[in-house]
Each structure stands twice: as C-alpha cells, then as structure tokens.
C-alpha positions as CSV (number, residue, x, y, z in Angstrom):
1,M,92.9,112.2,189.2
2,S,96.0,113.7,187.5
3,T,96.3,116.9,185.9
4,T,98.7,118.8,183.7
5,T,99.2,121.2,186.6
6,R,101.9,119.7,188.7
7,K,104.7,120.5,191.2
8,F,108.3,119.5,190.6
9,K,110.9,119.0,193.2
10,T,114.3,117.5,193.8
11,I,115.4,115.8,197.1
12,I,118.5,114.5,198.7
13,T,118.3,110.5,198.9
14,D,119.2,108.7,202.1
15,T,122.3,107.8,200.8
16,G,123.3,111.2,199.6
17,A,122.0,112.6,203.2
18,K,124.6,110.1,205.0
19,K,127.4,111.0,202.6
20,L,126.9,114.7,203.4
21,A,126.7,114.2,207.0
22,Q,130.1,112.3,206.8
23,A,131.7,115.2,204.8
24,A,130.8,117.6,207.3
25,A,132.7,115.9,210.0
26,P,135.9,117.4,211.0
27,D,138.0,114.7,209.0
28,G,135.2,114.2,206.3
29,N,136.1,114.6,202.4
30,P,133.8,116.6,200.4
31,V,131.3,114.8,198.3
32,R,132.3,115.0,194.5
33,L,129.4,115.2,192.3
34,T,130.8,113.8,189.1
35,H,127.7,112.5,187.0
36,M,124.1,113.4,186.2
37,A,121.3,111.3,184.5
38,V,117.9,111.6,183.1
39,G,115.3,109.0,182.5
40,D,111.8,108.8,181.2
41,G,110.2,107.4,184.6
42,G,109.0,104.1,182.6
43,G,106.4,106.4,180.7
44,T,104.8,108.1,183.7
45,L,106.0,111.1,185.8
46,P,107.5,109.6,188.8
47,T,107.5,111.2,192.4
48,P,110.9,111.4,194.1
49,D,111.5,109.1,196.7
50,S,114.5,109.4,199.2
51,K,114.9,105.8,199.5
52,Q,115.7,105.5,195.7
53,I,119.2,104.3,194.8
54,R,118.8,104.7,191.1
55,L,116.3,106.4,188.4
56,V,113.1,104.5,187.6
57,H,114.1,104.1,184.1
58,E,117.5,106.0,183.0
59,V,118.1,106.9,179.2
60,W,121.1,108.9,179.3
61,R,124.3,109.5,181.7
62,H,127.0,112.0,181.4
63,T,129.6,113.7,183.6
64,V,128.2,117.1,185.0
65,N,128.8,120.2,183.2
66,R,129.9,122.1,186.2
67,V,128.9,122.2,190.0
68,I,128.9,125.7,191.4
69,L,127.7,128.0,194.3
70,D,124.2,129.6,194.0
71,A,125.2,133.3,193.9
72,T,121.9,134.3,195.6
73,H,121.6,131.6,198.2
74,Q,124.7,130.9,200.4
75,N,123.7,127.2,201.1
76,R,122.6,126.1,197.7
77,I,124.8,124.3,195.3
78,I,123.7,124.0,191.5
79,A,124.7,120.8,189.6
80,E,124.3,121.4,185.8
81,L,124.0,118.9,183.1
82,V,123.8,119.8,179.2
83,I,122.4,117.5,176.6
84,P,124.1,118.1,173.4
85,P,122.0,118.5,170.1
86,E,123.3,115.1,168.5
87,T,121.9,113.5,171.7
88,G,118.3,112.5,172.2
89,G,115.5,110.5,170.9
90,F,114.1,109.9,174.6
91,W,111.5,111.5,176.9
92,I,112.7,113.1,180.1
93,R,110.8,112.9,183.2
94,E,113.3,112.3,186.0
95,I,116.7,113.3,186.5
96,G,119.6,112.1,189.1
97,V,122.8,113.4,190.3
98,F,125.6,111.0,191.3
99,D,128.8,111.0,193.1
100,E,132.3,109.8,191.9
101,H,131.3,106.2,193.5
102,G,128.3,106.0,191.4
103,D,125.8,106.5,194.3
104,L,122.7,108.4,193.8
105,I,122.9,111.7,195.9
106,A,119.9,113.5,194.8
107,V,116.9,112.8,192.5
108,G,114.1,114.9,191.2
109,N,111.1,114.8,188.7
110,T,111.0,117.5,185.8
111,A,108.3,118.6,183.3
112,E,107.8,116.0,180.7
113,S,109.8,117.1,177.4
114,Y,110.9,115.0,174.7
115,K,114.4,115.5,173.6
116,P,114.7,115.1,169.7
117,T,117.9,114.3,167.6
118,V,119.4,116.5,164.8
119,A,118.2,113.7,162.4
120,E,114.6,114.2,164.0
121,G,114.6,118.0,162.5
122,S,115.4,119.8,165.8
123,G,119.1,120.2,167.0
124,R,118.7,121.7,170.3
125,A,121.0,121.4,173.3
126,Q,119.1,121.2,176.6
127,T,120.4,122.0,180.0
128,F,119.1,120.7,183.3
129,R,120.2,122.3,186.9
130,T,119.5,120.6,190.1
131,I,119.6,122.8,193.3
132,L,121.0,121.2,196.5
133,T,120.5,122.9,199.8
134,V,123.1,121.8,202.4
135,S,124.1,123.0,205.7
136,S,127.5,123.7,204.5
137,T,128.7,124.1,201.0
138,A,132.1,122.9,202.1
139,T,130.6,119.2,202.1
140,V,130.4,119.4,198.2
141,A,133.4,119.6,195.9
142,L,132.8,122.4,193.3
143,T,133.8,121.3,189.8
144,V,134.1,122.3,186.2
145,D,134.2,119.5,183.6
146,N,137.4,120.1,181.6
147,T,135.6,118.3,178.9
148,M,132.6,120.7,179.3
149,V,129.9,119.7,176.8
150,M,128.7,123.4,176.2
151,A,129.0,126.7,178.2
152,T,125.5,127.8,179.3
153,V,124.4,131.5,179.1
154,D,124.9,131.9,182.8
155,Y,128.6,130.3,182.7
156,V,129.8,132.7,180.1
157,N,128.1,135.7,181.9
158,D,129.8,134.7,185.2
159,K,133.1,134.2,183.6
160,L,133.0,137.5,181.8
161,K,131.9,139.3,185.4
162,E,134.6,137.5,186.9
163,H,137.1,138.8,184.4
164,E,135.8,142.4,184.7
165,Q,136.2,142.2,188.4
166,S,139.2,140.5,188.6
167,R,141.9,143.1,187.6
168,R,142.4,146.4,185.9
169,H,143.2,146.2,182.4
170,P,147.0,147.5,181.7
171,D,148.4,149.2,178.9
172,A,150.2,147.4,176.3
173,S,154.2,147.8,175.8
174,L,156.9,146.2,174.4
175,T,157.5,144.0,177.4
176,A,153.9,143.3,178.6
177,K,150.5,142.7,176.8
178,G,147.6,144.9,177.5
179,F,145.1,147.2,176.2
180,V,146.5,149.4,173.2
181,Q,145.5,152.5,171.2
182,L,145.2,152.3,167.6
183,S,146.8,154.8,165.1
184,S,146.5,155.4,161.6
185,D,149.8,157.4,161.4
186,T,152.4,156.2,158.9
187,N,155.4,158.3,160.5
188,S,154.9,157.8,164.2
189,V,157.7,156.2,166.5
190,S,155.3,155.3,169.2
191,E,155.9,152.0,170.9
192,T,152.5,152.2,172.9
193,Q,150.0,152.4,170.0
194,A,149.0,150.0,167.3
195,A,148.8,150.5,163.7
196,T,145.4,150.3,162.1
197,P,144.7,148.3,158.8
198,K,144.7,152.0,157.2
199,A,148.2,152.6,158.2
200,V,149.2,149.0,157.3
201,K,147.7,149.4,153.9
202,A,149.4,152.6,153.3
203,A,153.0,151.2,154.1
204,Y,152.0,148.0,152.2
205,D,150.9,150.1,149.1
206,L,154.4,152.3,149.5
207,A,156.3,149.1,149.8
208,N,154.7,147.2,147.0
209,G,155.9,149.6,144.6
210,K,159.5,149.5,145.8
211,Y,160.3,145.7,146.4
212,T,158.8,142.6,145.2
213,A,159.9,139.8,147.3
214,Q,162.1,137.1,145.9
215,D,164.2,134.2,146.7
216,A,167.9,135.0,147.7
217,T,170.9,133.9,145.6
218,T,174.6,134.3,145.8
219,A,173.9,137.1,143.3
220,R,171.3,139.1,145.0
221,K,169.3,139.6,148.4
222,G,166.1,138.1,149.1
223,L,163.8,135.5,151.0
224,V,165.8,132.6,152.3
225,Q,164.9,129.4,153.9
226,L,167.0,128.3,157.2
227,S,169.0,124.9,157.3
228,S,170.5,123.3,160.2
229,A,172.4,120.7,158.1
230,T,176.1,120.8,158.4
231,N,176.9,119.0,155.3
232,S,174.7,120.8,152.7
233,D,176.3,122.3,149.6
234,S,173.2,124.5,148.9
235,E,173.5,128.1,147.7
236,T,170.2,128.9,148.4
237,L,169.7,127.9,152.0
238,A,171.0,129.9,155.1
239,A,172.6,128.2,158.1
240,T,170.9,128.5,161.6
241,P,172.8,129.2,164.7
242,M,172.4,125.5,165.3
243,A,174.4,124.5,162.2
244,V,176.8,127.6,162.9
245,K,177.5,126.2,166.6
246,A,178.2,122.7,165.3
247,A,180.6,124.0,162.9
248,Y,182.2,126.1,165.3
249,D,182.5,123.4,167.8
250,L,184.1,121.2,165.1
251,A,186.2,123.9,164.4
252,N,187.2,125.2,167.7
253,G,190.5,123.2,167.9
254,K,191.4,124.4,164.4
255,Y,190.6,127.9,164.4
256,T,192.1,130.5,161.9
257,A,192.0,133.9,163.2
258,Q,189.5,136.2,161.1
259,D,187.4,139.3,162.2
260,A,184.2,138.7,163.9
261,S,180.8,139.6,162.5
262,T,177.2,139.0,163.1
263,T,177.4,135.9,161.2
264,R,180.6,134.3,162.6
265,K,183.1,134.2,165.4
266,G,186.4,135.9,165.2
267,L,188.8,138.8,166.4
268,V,187.0,141.9,167.5
269,Q,187.6,145.3,168.6
270,L,186.4,146.6,172.0
271,S,184.4,149.9,172.1
272,S,183.2,152.0,175.2
273,A,180.6,154.2,173.0
274,T,177.1,154.0,173.9
275,N,175.6,155.5,170.5
276,S,177.5,153.4,168.2
277,T,175.8,151.4,165.6
278,S,178.9,149.2,164.7
279,E,178.1,145.5,164.2
280,T,182.0,144.4,164.1
281,Q,183.1,145.9,167.7
282,A,182.2,144.6,171.2
283,A,181.1,146.7,174.0
284,T,183.1,147.1,177.1
285,P,182.0,146.6,180.5
286,K,182.2,150.5,180.8
287,A,179.7,150.9,177.9
288,V,177.5,148.1,179.5
289,K,177.6,149.7,182.9
290,A,176.7,153.1,181.5
291,A,173.7,151.5,179.6
292,Y,172.9,149.6,182.9
293,D,173.0,152.6,185.0
294,L,170.8,154.5,182.5
295,A,168.2,151.8,182.4
296,N,168.3,151.2,186.2
297,G,167.0,154.7,186.9
298,K,164.0,154.2,184.5
299,Y,162.5,150.7,185.1
300,T,162.9,148.0,187.7
301,A,161.7,144.7,186.3
302,Q,158.7,143.6,188.5
303,D,155.9,141.2,188.3
304,A,152.5,142.6,186.9
305,T,149.6,142.6,189.3
306,T,146.0,143.6,189.0
307,A,147.5,147.0,190.7
308,Q,150.5,147.5,188.8
309,K,152.2,146.9,185.6
310,G,155.2,144.6,185.1
311,I,156.3,141.4,183.5
312,V,153.7,138.4,183.2
313,Q,153.6,134.7,182.5
314,L,151.3,133.5,179.9
315,S,148.9,130.9,180.4
316,S,146.6,129.1,177.7
317,A,144.1,127.5,180.3
318,T,140.7,128.7,180.0
319,N,139.4,127.6,183.4
320,S,142.2,129.4,185.5
321,T,141.2,131.8,188.3
322,S,144.9,133.3,188.4
323,E,145.2,137.1,188.7
324,T,148.9,136.9,187.7
325,L,149.0,135.2,184.5
326,A,148.1,136.6,181.3
327,A,146.0,134.7,178.6
328,T,147.7,133.8,175.2
329,P,146.0,134.3,171.9
330,K,145.0,130.6,172.2
331,A,143.1,130.9,175.3
332,V,141.6,134.1,174.0
333,K,140.7,132.4,170.8
334,A,139.2,129.2,172.6
335,A,137.1,131.5,174.8
336,N,136.0,133.7,171.7
337,D,135.1,130.6,169.6
338,N,133.0,129.4,172.6
339,A,131.4,132.6,173.2
340,N,130.9,133.2,169.5
341,G,128.4,130.7,169.1
342,R,126.6,132.0,172.2
343,V,123.3,134.2,171.9
344,P,124.0,137.8,172.8
345,S,122.5,138.5,176.3
346,A,120.6,141.4,175.1
347,R,118.8,138.9,172.5
348,K,115.2,137.9,173.6
349,V,113.1,134.8,172.7
350,N,109.4,135.8,172.1
351,G,110.1,138.7,174.4
352,K,111.9,136.9,177.2
353,A,115.4,138.2,177.8
354,L,118.4,135.7,177.7
355,S,120.0,137.2,181.0
356,A,119.0,133.8,182.9
357,D,117.5,130.2,181.9
358,I,114.1,130.6,180.5
359,T,111.1,128.3,180.1
360,L,109.4,128.2,176.9
361,T,105.7,127.1,176.5
362,P,104.3,126.0,173.1
363,K,102.7,129.2,172.8
364,D,106.1,130.9,172.9
365,I,107.1,129.0,169.9
366,G,103.7,129.6,168.0
367,T,102.4,126.0,168.6
368,L,99.4,124.7,170.5
369,N,99.3,122.8,173.8
370,S,98.6,119.2,173.1
371,T,98.2,116.0,174.8
372,T,97.0,112.4,174.1
373,M,94.4,111.1,176.5
374,S,91.4,108.5,176.7
375,F,87.8,109.0,177.9
376,S,87.5,105.8,180.1
377,G,84.3,104.4,181.7
378,G,81.9,104.5,178.5
379,A,79.6,107.0,176.9
380,G,78.7,109.7,179.2
381,W,80.1,113.0,180.7
382,F,83.6,113.9,181.6
383,K,85.2,116.6,183.5
384,L,87.4,117.8,180.8
385,A,89.1,120.8,182.0
386,T,89.5,123.6,184.7
387,V,89.7,127.3,183.2
388,T,90.3,130.7,184.6
389,M,89.0,133.5,182.6
390,P,88.9,137.1,183.6
391,Q,85.9,139.1,182.6
392,A,85.9,141.2,179.4
393,S,88.9,140.0,177.6
394,S,89.7,136.2,177.8
395,V,89.1,133.4,175.3
396,V,90.0,129.6,175.6
397,S,89.8,127.0,172.6
398,I,90.0,123.2,173.2
399,T,90.1,120.9,170.3
400,L,89.5,117.0,170.1
401,I,91.1,115.4,167.3
402,G,89.7,111.8,166.9
403,G,86.3,110.5,168.2
404,A,84.4,107.8,169.8
405,G,85.2,104.3,168.0
406,Y,87.7,103.2,165.9
407,N,86.1,101.0,163.3
408,V,87.6,100.8,159.6
409,G,85.2,102.1,157.2
410,S,83.8,104.7,159.6
411,P,85.4,107.9,158.7
412,Q,83.2,109.9,161.0
413,Q,85.3,108.6,163.9
414,A,88.3,110.5,162.5
415,G,86.6,113.6,163.4
416,I,87.3,117.2,165.0
417,S,85.4,118.9,167.6
418,E,86.1,122.6,168.6
419,L,85.0,124.2,171.9
420,V,85.2,127.9,172.3
421,L,84.8,129.6,175.5
422,R,84.5,133.5,175.8
423,A,84.2,135.6,178.9
424,G,81.4,138.0,179.6
425,N,81.7,141.7,180.1
426,G,81.1,141.4,183.9
427,N,77.5,142.6,183.6
428,P,76.3,140.2,184.0
429,K,79.4,138.0,185.0
430,G,80.0,134.8,183.3
431,I,81.1,132.9,180.3
432,T,79.3,131.7,177.2
433,G,80.6,129.0,174.9
434,A,79.7,127.0,171.6
435,L,80.7,123.6,170.5
436,W,81.4,123.1,166.9
437,Q,80.7,119.6,165.6
438,R,82.3,118.3,162.4
439,T,81.3,114.7,163.1
440,S,78.6,112.9,165.0
441,T,81.5,110.8,167.1
442,G,83.2,114.0,168.7
443,F,82.1,115.9,171.7
444,T,78.3,115.8,171.4
445,N,77.5,118.2,174.5
446,F,79.1,120.2,177.0
447,A,78.4,122.3,180.1
448,W,80.3,124.3,182.8
449,V,79.8,125.3,186.6
450,N,81.4,128.1,188.2
451,T,83.6,126.7,191.1
452,S,84.8,130.2,192.4
453,G,85.5,133.6,191.0
454,D,86.5,133.5,187.3
455,T,86.9,129.6,187.7
456,Y,85.1,127.3,185.8
457,D,85.0,123.3,185.3
458,I,84.3,122.4,182.0
459,Y,82.3,119.0,181.3
460,V,81.8,117.5,177.9
461,A,79.5,114.5,176.8
462,I,81.2,111.9,174.4
463,G,80.5,108.2,173.3
464,N,82.1,105.0,174.0
465,Y,85.6,103.8,173.1
466,A,87.0,107.4,172.9
467,T,90.6,106.3,173.6
468,G,93.8,107.7,172.3
469,V,92.5,110.9,171.2
470,N,94.5,114.2,170.8
471,I,93.6,117.2,172.7
472,Q,94.8,120.6,171.7
473,W,94.1,123.8,173.7
474,D,94.9,127.6,173.3
475,Y,94.0,130.6,175.4
476,T,94.7,134.6,175.7
477,S,97.5,135.4,177.9
478,N,95.4,136.4,181.0
479,A,93.5,133.1,180.9
480,S,94.7,129.7,182.2
481,V,93.7,126.0,181.3
482,T,94.2,122.9,183.1
483,I,93.5,119.8,181.1
484,H,92.4,116.7,183.1
485,T,94.2,114.1,181.3
486,S,92.4,111.4,183.3
487,P,88.9,113.0,183.5
488,A,86.4,112.0,185.9
489,Y,83.4,110.1,184.4
490,S,79.9,110.2,185.1
491,A,77.2,108.1,183.0
492,N,74.7,111.0,183.4
493,K,75.0,114.8,183.2
494,P,76.2,116.2,186.7
495,E,73.6,118.6,188.4
496,G,73.9,122.2,188.4
497,L,75.5,122.6,185.0
498,T,75.1,125.5,182.7
499,D,74.4,124.3,179.0
500,G,76.3,125.6,176.2
501,T,75.3,125.7,172.4
502,V,76.1,123.0,170.0
503,Y,76.4,123.7,166.3
504,S,76.6,120.8,163.8
505,L,78.8,121.5,160.9
506,Y,78.6,118.0,159.3
507,T,76.0,116.3,156.9
508,P,76.5,112.6,156.6
509,S,76.9,111.5,152.8
510,E,73.6,109.5,153.0
511,Q,71.8,112.7,153.6
512,F,73.2,114.3,150.4
513,Y,72.2,111.2,148.4
514,P,70.9,108.3,150.3
515,P,71.1,104.7,148.5
516,G,68.4,104.6,145.9
517,A,68.1,108.1,145.0
518,P,68.5,108.6,141.3
519,I,71.7,111.2,140.7
520,P,72.1,112.9,137.3
521,W,75.6,112.2,136.2
522,P,77.3,114.1,133.2
523,S,79.4,111.1,132.1
524,D,79.1,107.8,130.7
525,T,82.1,106.9,133.1
526,V,80.4,105.8,136.4
527,P,82.3,106.5,139.6
528,S,83.6,104.0,142.0
529,G,80.7,102.9,144.3
530,Y,77.8,103.9,141.9
531,A,76.0,102.0,139.0
532,L,74.0,103.1,136.1
533,M,70.2,102.8,136.5
534,Q,69.4,100.4,133.5
535,G,66.9,97.9,134.8
536,Q,69.7,95.5,136.1
537,T,69.3,93.2,139.2
538,F,71.9,93.5,142.2
539,D,72.7,91.7,145.1
540,K,70.5,92.8,148.1
541,S,73.0,91.1,150.6
542,A,75.9,92.9,149.4
543,Y,74.0,96.4,149.2
544,P,71.4,96.3,152.2
545,K,70.8,100.0,152.2
546,L,70.0,99.7,148.3
547,A,67.5,96.9,149.1
548,V,65.7,99.1,151.4
549,A,64.7,101.3,148.4
550,Y,64.4,98.7,145.9
551,P,63.2,95.5,147.8
552,S,62.7,93.6,144.5
553,G,66.4,93.8,144.0
554,V,66.0,95.4,140.5
555,I,67.3,99.0,139.9
556,P,64.8,101.0,137.8
557,D,65.6,101.7,134.1
558,M,65.9,105.4,134.1
559,R,67.1,105.7,130.4
560,G,64.9,108.0,128.5
561,W,62.6,108.4,131.7
562,T,61.8,111.8,133.8
563,I,61.1,111.7,137.4
564,K,57.7,112.8,138.5
565,G,56.5,113.5,142.1
566,K,53.7,111.1,143.1
567,P,50.3,112.1,143.0
568,A,48.2,112.3,146.0
569,S,46.3,109.2,144.7
570,G,46.1,106.7,141.9
571,R,49.7,105.9,141.3
572,A,52.1,103.6,143.2
573,V,55.6,104.5,144.0
574,L,58.1,103.5,141.0
575,S,55.0,103.0,138.7
576,Q,55.5,104.0,135.2
577,E,53.3,106.3,133.1
578,Q,53.5,106.3,129.3
579,D,53.8,109.5,127.3
580,G,50.5,111.4,126.6
581,I,48.7,114.9,126.4
582,K,45.8,115.8,128.6
583,S,42.4,115.1,126.8
584,H,41.3,118.3,125.1
585,T,39.2,120.0,122.1
586,H,39.6,122.3,119.4
587,S,37.5,124.8,117.6
588,A,38.4,126.1,114.2
589,S,36.1,128.6,111.7
590,A,36.6,130.8,108.8
591,S,35.0,134.2,109.2
592,S,31.8,134.7,107.1
593,T,32.6,137.0,104.1
594,D,30.7,138.5,101.3
595,L,33.0,139.0,98.3
596,G,30.3,140.9,96.4
597,T,30.0,140.4,92.5
598,K,33.3,139.9,90.6
599,T,34.0,140.4,86.9
600,T,36.0,138.2,85.0
601,S,38.6,139.5,82.5
602,S,37.3,140.2,78.9
603,F,38.2,137.5,76.1
604,D,37.3,136.6,72.6
605,Y,36.7,132.9,71.5
606,G,36.4,133.8,67.9
607,T,34.1,131.6,65.5
608,K,33.4,128.0,66.4
609,T,32.0,125.3,64.3
610,T,30.0,122.6,65.2
611,S,30.7,118.9,64.3
612,S,29.0,118.0,60.9
613,F,26.1,115.4,61.2
614,D,23.1,114.2,59.2
615,Y,19.6,114.2,60.6
616,G,18.2,112.3,57.7
617,T,14.6,113.2,56.6
618,K,12.0,114.2,58.9
619,T,8.0,114.3,58.8
620,T,5.9,116.8,60.3
621,N,2.8,115.9,62.1
622,S,-0.6,115.5,59.9
623,A,-2.3,118.1,62.0
624,G,-3.2,121.3,60.0
625,A,-6.7,121.4,59.4
626,H,-8.1,124.9,60.5
627,S,-10.8,127.5,59.2
628,H,-11.0,131.1,58.9
629,N,-13.1,133.7,59.6
630,I,-14.3,135.9,56.5
631,P,-16.1,139.0,57.0
632,V,-19.2,139.6,54.4
633,G,-20.6,143.1,53.7
634,H,-20.5,146.0,51.3
635,T,-17.3,147.2,49.9
636,G,-15.7,150.1,51.8
637,A,-12.5,151.5,51.5
638,G,-9.8,149.4,52.9
639,N,-9.1,145.7,53.7
640,G,-9.2,145.1,49.6
641,V,-12.9,146.4,49.3
642,S,-13.6,149.1,47.1
643,A,-15.3,152.0,48.4
644,G,-19.0,152.1,48.0
645,Y,-19.4,148.7,49.3
646,N,-19.9,149.3,52.8
647,A,-23.2,147.2,53.6
648,A,-22.2,144.8,56.2
649,L,-23.1,141.1,55.8
650,G,-21.8,139.4,59.0
651,T,-18.8,136.9,59.3
652,G,-18.6,133.7,57.3
653,T,-16.3,130.8,58.3
654,T,-14.2,128.6,55.9
655,S,-14.3,125.0,56.3
656,S,-11.6,123.2,58.6
657,A,-10.6,120.6,56.2
658,G,-7.2,120.7,54.9
659,G,-5.2,118.6,57.4
660,H,-2.0,117.4,55.9
661,A,1.8,116.4,56.5
662,H,5.2,117.3,54.9
663,N,8.4,115.3,54.4
664,V,11.4,117.6,55.5
665,Y,14.8,116.8,54.5
666,I,17.4,118.2,56.7
667,G,20.5,116.6,55.4
668,A,24.2,116.3,56.9
669,H,25.4,119.8,57.9
670,N,27.2,121.9,60.5
671,H,26.8,125.3,62.2
672,T,29.3,128.0,62.8
673,I,28.7,129.8,66.0
674,G,30.2,133.3,66.7
675,I,30.7,133.6,70.3
676,G,32.5,137.0,70.4
677,A,34.4,138.9,72.8
678,H,32.5,139.1,76.2
679,A,32.9,138.7,80.1
680,H,31.3,137.2,82.7
681,S,30.2,138.4,86.4
682,V,30.4,135.9,89.1
683,I,28.5,136.2,92.3
684,I,30.3,134.8,95.2
685,G,28.1,135.9,98.2
686,P,28.5,135.1,102.0
687,H,29.4,131.4,102.6
688,G,31.5,129.2,105.0
689,H,34.4,126.7,104.6
690,T,35.2,123.3,106.4
691,I,39.2,123.5,107.8
692,T,41.4,120.4,108.1
693,V,44.2,120.7,110.8
694,N,47.2,118.5,109.7
695,A,49.2,116.6,112.4
696,T,52.7,117.9,113.5
697,G,55.3,117.8,116.5
698,N,57.6,115.2,117.8
699,A,56.9,111.5,118.4
700,E,56.3,111.8,121.9
701,N,55.6,114.8,124.5
702,T,58.7,116.3,125.8
703,V,60.4,119.7,126.9
704,K,63.7,121.3,126.3
705,N,66.4,119.0,128.2
706,I,69.9,117.9,128.4
707,A,70.6,114.1,128.4
708,F,72.2,112.8,131.7
709,N,72.7,109.4,132.8
710,Y,71.1,108.6,136.1
711,I,73.3,106.7,138.5
712,V,72.7,105.3,142.2
713,R,74.9,104.8,145.1
714,L,75.7,101.5,146.0
715,A,75.5,100.7,149.8
C-alpha cells in the first residue's frame, strides 16, 4: 500500500563508488561531475538502486550549474542543476549525477513535480541539488559552469560573503580604483572625491550658457573628428598621431627645420624650470631629476593588496578568486545584471525567508493538495486517509470529484462529495465529522477509528467503478493528512469504526417532476424533452418511464381541464368528470304587506253621450185588474166628506175588472250621461306574490384562473 508520505534519498552507484575509490588512491584523479539529468520514472516514483547505470526514464540532461563543498559538513559535496523557465513539459521523479565520461555516479528519487513551460502559463526556473557524502572531498573536482544557467540565491549570497571577507575596500585615487566620497562642491580641487549629479548639473548649467558645441573649421574652434589618412585634403578632420608619424617618417629624410610644438616635431629650446607651463620648450634632465626626487619621497609605486593601496591590474572575469586584481565595469555590470533579477534575501514567500532554498506546499501558494486515484476492488469500504488532529483547534476537509461509474447520460456520476472533520475540545476527546453528498454516486458513508493519540484512520464507502477520480484535501496548520492513493479495500464495513453523519444535498430530477406528472408551463413553446398534454399517443419503448404512468400509450388531453384529487371511492385514476354543480334547492318569498286604502287622483270625465239606437214599439203586459177599498159612512170633516157626516157605514170594495195593456213607442234616441269630477278609493289589503328567478352565469362552473399549458417530461 503506497501513500503520499514518502522518504526520498540519493545514493552513490556501484560505478560511482568504484571511481571515488580510485580517485582516493595516491595517484588517482578526482572525479569530475559534469552533468545532471532528471527523469519521470516511467510514470511512478522509483526507488534508487546502487546497480543503476542510467535513470529509469530520462527526460532532460544538462551540464551542472556548479559542484561545491557543503559549508556546514566537511565531507559533503553538493551538485547543483538549474532547469530554466523555457524548458519543461515533463514530470520529475528521479535525478542522476554523471561524470565527464557519462557514467552514472549518484542516483536519487525526488518528490513528484511537474515542470511547466512558459507556453503553459508558468515560467519558473527549478533548482535541484544532490548531496554526496564522501570520505575525502579531494576525490571530486569542484567546478562552476562558465555557461551557468542561473545563479541561485545561495550562489549569489556566497559570492557576496566571499567578496566581503576577501579584502578591505581601498579608497579610489587618480591611479587606483576604489571607494570614493561624493561631493556637490563646484569649486573643490580635491582629487579623492567624486562629483555628485548636483555638482555636474551646476557645472553643466553654467557651461550651457557659455558655449554651444559646434564643429571646428579653419575659421573657428570646435568639435573635430580624427583621421589617420595621409592623403586626405579635408579641412574638417584632425590628424591622429598615427597619421603624423607616417608623415614624419616619410619626411624624416626631407626635414626642413622648424620650431617644435605639441602638434609637430621641430627645433626646441631646453628649460630646467620645474614650474613652467610652456608647451614649446623641453625639460632638461635637471628638471626631470628635480621632479623625480620630489615624487620619490612621496610615493613608491607598489602592487595593491588587501592590506595596502597600490597599482592594480583590471579583470573582467566573474568567477575569479583573485585578491590582487580589480573588477572592470564590465565585470561589475555582469554581476549587477545577474543579481538585479534576483529576489532580495529579505524578501519572503508566504512567510518563508529566502535565506536558503525553500520548499513550497500547495497551501503556500493558495491552492489545495490534489491527487488522482482509483478505488479498486468493487463497491465497499476503503481506508482513504490517516489524519492527525490536535484537540480544540484543527479541521480537515477531503473532497471527492467524480464518482462511481462512467456512463454517458448519467450526470450524477460527475459528482462532488465533501468530507469535513473537526477536532473536539478534549473533554471528551475525539473528532466529529459530516459527509455532504451532492450526488448519489460519490462517497455514500464514512467512519473512523482512533489508532493512537490524535491520529485517526478515515474509511469511506463508495460504489463500483470509482476509477480516475480526483481527491483534494486541506487542513489547518496544526493538523496533517496522509491520503492513501492505493486504499485498502473491504467489501464490508470494518469492525470497531465510529460512524459519521451523512447529509444529502441533492434531489434527482425525477423526484422534482417524475415522468407522467402534469407540469404547468407558461408558454406555447415546449422545452426540449417535454411534450404538450393534448391526448396524443407516444412510443412506449422510447419512453418507458412515461409508459409506467400511462400504460395505454396515450397522454391525457389536459386542454381546458383542471386536476382534482382522487376521492376515496367512486372514481378511477385518470377518469374524467364533466362540469356540474352540487344538487341543491332555493326558497323565495315576498313579505306579506297591508298597503291600506289608497285614493286615486281626482279627475273629471265631463259629459258623455251614449250611442243612438231605436228600441221600436213595446207593449206592456195585460195585467192590471185590481180593486179598491172604499169607506162608507157619514160625512165627517176630512177625506172629502163634509162635516156632519160622521156615521160609519163600513168598507166597500170595487170590482177587480179593468185588466188592459198599453202600446208604448220608445223610438230611436240617445242619452247624455254626466260623470263629473270624482275619485276612487282602492283597497289593496294583505296578499302574496309568485317570484320567477331568471338564469345567469357562465356556460360552465369555474373559478378565477390563469391559462397555462400542461406539459409532461419524456423519459
């Protein structure tokens, strides 16, 4: 079982050991380490073998950057290789050191790393060092490649330290280079100080107003170009000493006496003066001796050393260890240009000082640890990681990207599972954890077991074919994580584990709207994978899940229909019910009311005339016979009887004869009737009414609604 926690080492090969032994002999020659190579190990991390004569799979070789002694260990030699930014595109898992004959002297493995190229977006140089422990460092030749790929931080620091300790820094003079003090004076006559830009500017500004540089001519002074030609007739060039000498040598046999000057040979007058400024006289030996004696007592020329001033030879070398030569501006510029691109030693990377080589982890550059691995053996439990988590302040997170299975059309297999572990507070001691599932094919369960102290083995459960998945992990600075890239497999959950808690954050699309469920859709444009529900048939073999919902192969027509929950009895699923209202009655009545007696308004109909008509002649009936009672007696006063006749004689009756008839002629006539102004009183009285309720409302029963299309998912 391999893990990401490994030990890396470098060993001397059998060939290397033999050559070092020969070099240690009295007449032996030192081994010259000239090249180093890196390889990818054929895709896996190799284990160095002393019998190796080559790398498992070499990908790049170059001359060593340098071979130096380890300043902290007398018997250690460091061979250094620098891979420049433009080289890359390969993995590095092994490294080898070769001598001048191409023999493998030492071989080692190294932490797996990918060396990108600039074109891949990461232009970085990479330095590899191999440390060899030998019985005597004299058996290995120490070298620095003149075509050095790149100076490392250590190399620059060592050179600066060597420079600081190699000599005292002399003062500069007219005859020797060295350190100099700056001065901004414009009237100083010092020959041991250097003018600052301020002094130069003051002098330049002063001169700028006095003279504008111009070319010299035969009529004026100015700038002139030199020429060594002896046949030129130019009047704008000046002859060099070379041209003068050529002309002189030619004319030497044809000399015409003339006074000497600084520009030509000729007759000259001698002078023993030591303070003359003449340019037309020549010094006598006496004057020369006087000047020599004066100078002899002041300075005797000598070579400069680290202990005294003196004359010095210049050198442009950048790898010299001389203490008697002085660097030229070219050498200084080369060192400056080389160091100018280096990171200052006070600079830090993620809090790590650059005083020595540093090792960066993914966390140092803001990324996560990551590896690709496979869970082999089938569905079951795997020992994924070993973690160390101090109590109260440590957290570990492990993320699986991918899942079990790799079938096209199964998006749940492109899943993410996140496992988070957090230490307890020590009372009680332990850890707690949660697994956050985003799909059903990632980690399905997890558990742990405490192996010792704050160390725990973490187990996860996952389905079959979980191959080529990506694992990312992160942790607090006080925790540690070892991911087992070839995790141990168990079909069943191991005994003695503590279960974690699993939270499912996913809901399959089928659970939102399973095939067959009507979905309200606010558009006439149907999305892909769906169909309008309008009573059409469908291919049950093409859509088996939809066929489960509608075995008849017909999608219900939902146009104008609403959905009702199926009653407890009396209805079948998908049965239709026409519109209607629940059976009911109405009662209606008008209240009984006595309106009393009402009077109509008064009005006058005037006189009305009946129509004229003729009733003809009418005959009365013949009845008419009757009798009369007549009193008989004496007359008394009254009743037509004179007074005095008072004797009563009784009552007499007349004969009843006398029956007769009359003919009456009515004739045509009319009547005039006077109606006259009058009013009528109307008695209404208590009574009831019969009421008719008129029909109203829509053609069918409905409620307030918004029209949606019903669609169904095809699956």
